[in-house]
N, C-alpha and C positions, 0 to 999 in steps of 0.2 A: 367215378365219373358223375359229376355235379351235378345232385341229386335239388329239382327245386318245384315247391309246392301252390300249385296254385291251387289261391282261394279266390274265384270268381261265381255268382249264381247265372250269370247271363252267359246260357252256355256259347251261345256261337260266338264272345268273346273269351272264351275257353277254351272252346275250340283249335280259334287262330292262332293262340299266346301255346297251345300245347305244340302244335305244328312246328312254329317256327324254332320255338327249345330244344325240340326235337333235332330239325336243322342244324340248331347250332352244337349238338355235344351233351347235352343236357336231359339229363330224367325226368322225367315226369312223373306226379300222380294228381289229379283233379279232383278239391271240395267242390261244393256247389250249395252248404246247408251252415250258417256257422256254430249249430249247434256240434259238428262231426268234425269240425276243428282239432282241436286239441288230442283226440282217439288220433286223429290222422299225422297231427305234428311227431306222436309219441310213436307210431308205427314204423313210419317211414322216416324219420331224423332225418328233415331234410339240414339243407345244405344254405338255404335259403325262401323267404317267403313269399310271396307275391298276394297281398290283403286288401281285399277289397272290401269298402268301407258299409257302405248298406248292406247284409245281408240278411236271410232267414233264420229267424235264430237265435240267434247273436252277431253283434252287426262288431266292426273291426277295433272301436277301439277299444273296448271291454276284451276283444280278441286281446289284442296288439300290449295291454295293461299286464294278461295270467300270462302270455311269451317274456313277457320280459321280466317276470313274477319268477321264473323260471330256463330262463336263458339269455343268451347274450344272441342266439341267430337272427343275422342280418334279416331286415324288413322290410321291403319295399309295399307302401302304399297305394293303391289304385281306385280312382273317386270320381265320378264326376261335380264334385265340391272344388272349382277355382277358388276362392274367395282365400285371400294367402294368410287370414285366420288363423284356415282349417293346414293347412299346410304347415304354418309352424307348432302348430296344437301337435301335430304328425309326427315332427321331427324331439322337439322339444319332450316329448314322451317316451322317445325309444326307439324313431323311425330310424335307416338308414340314409332312406330317402324316398320320395313322392312325383310321383306319374299321374293328373290330371287330365281327364279322357274329354275328347277322343282322343287318340295316340295312335301311332305306327308300330307296329309288332318291331319293326324294328328297332326304332328306337327304345323298346321296353328289351331288347336285347344289352344293347350296345348300354344300358344301365344297370341290367344283372353285372353284365362287364366289369366296369365301374366299380361298382358300390363293390361286389367280391374281390378285385386287388388292394380295395382299401381296407379287405377284413380278410386277406387272407394269413392263416398259414404260414409262416416263414418254416425253411430247413431249418432254422433254433430253436425247435419249442418253449426253450426259457431260454430269460435274459438275464443275467447276473451283471448289474457296475454295481459294488461292495454288497451291503444290505439290501439292494431296494434286487428284487426278481422280479421279471415280468412273464409269468407261462403262457405263453401266445394261444396256446390249446385250450385253456381249461378257463382262460378270458381271467385272470386272478393275476393280482398283487400285493409280495408280502414288502415290508420294511424289516426285516431280520423272520420274526418269526411271527408278527401284527399282518393277518390281512384289512388288506384297507378298502373300503368300496367306495368305487366310484358307480359316473351315473355311464347308461355305453357311450355319450357320447365324449365323457370327459373321459373312457376307457380308449376308444377311439385313436381320441387326440394322441395319448400318452406311446400307445401301441405304434400310431405312425412317427412319433419321435424317435424311440425306441428301433425305430428300424434302422434309424437314418444318422446314430448319435453322433454331435460333434458337426452337424451340417444344419445352417442355420435358413429359414423360412417364411416367410413372410405373412400377412395375415391369408395374402389371397391366395397362393400357392397351398399353405392349410387347407383352409375353404373348401379349397375344388378337393381337394385329397379326402379331405372326415364330410363336412358338411356334402359336397356334391357340385356339381357346375349347375345347378338349377335354381340353387337358396339364391334368397336374394335378402335378406333380411341384414342389419347390419353387422360391420366384420369385429363391433364391440362381442361379440360371441368367442370368440375366440380367446382374448385377451379376458372376458373372462372367466370361462374354460380354465387358463392359464391359470388365473388367481386361486379357482380354483381344488384349479394339484394343488399347485404349491403348500396348501395348506397341510390338502389331505398326503402329502409325502412331508411334513416338516420334520418330520423324525429322521428322518434319510438324510446320513451324514454331510455337510455340502463339500469334506473332505475328499469324498466319493463321487457330488455328481450334485447338478440340480437344471433347471430348466432356466437356460441364461435368457433375457431380453438381449438384444443388440440394438442400440438407439436407431432407426430406421434404418433399417435390415430385416426385422425378425426376429425370434425365438428361433432354442435352438438345444435339446437336450445335451447339456454341457459337461463329461465322464472323463475321469481320471484315464488316459490310456494306461492299459497295462503290456 
């Protein structure tokens, strides 16, 4: 059963989320104080975290940073802060999605399912494209024996493309699949992510594959068929 850690200090909101998530067949654990989140994270080992920003003990931004230092577990930020800059800060610092209060519990469940689909562990935990190896369970990428450091967002782009080799996706499709449908920033974010990925994977032989631009169409992970 997929496990969701609910980090929300407003008990009424937390209880509503718990009811709806359990109805959707998720296992849940609740935390009401920011200072207790990392212990719960270690002990519960959630598959996804709903993380409120304004918390007693330690705020959500600090917790997101700590989580990202040790894990790529999907995180959806919950906050009453609706300003676009806050949303962009959260997404740029490793959040997988962002939901502003007030929200409908059904929407939260739908968004959780969407994020889990984007970050799902595939049936083949390791993908090999010549010297490029992508461990989808450990979320590690190697070219040969060298591990490649990627941001959570860039890794998500690569994982999605690797799940669909030799298929072309428009910027809008990539934004929907990786950034989420609520993202309202520029589609240049896709171009910049691809640029960073190409730089990170520059030691991967172009004879084996590359992230290709198809003008007027989009991007694809073009790999040699075996």
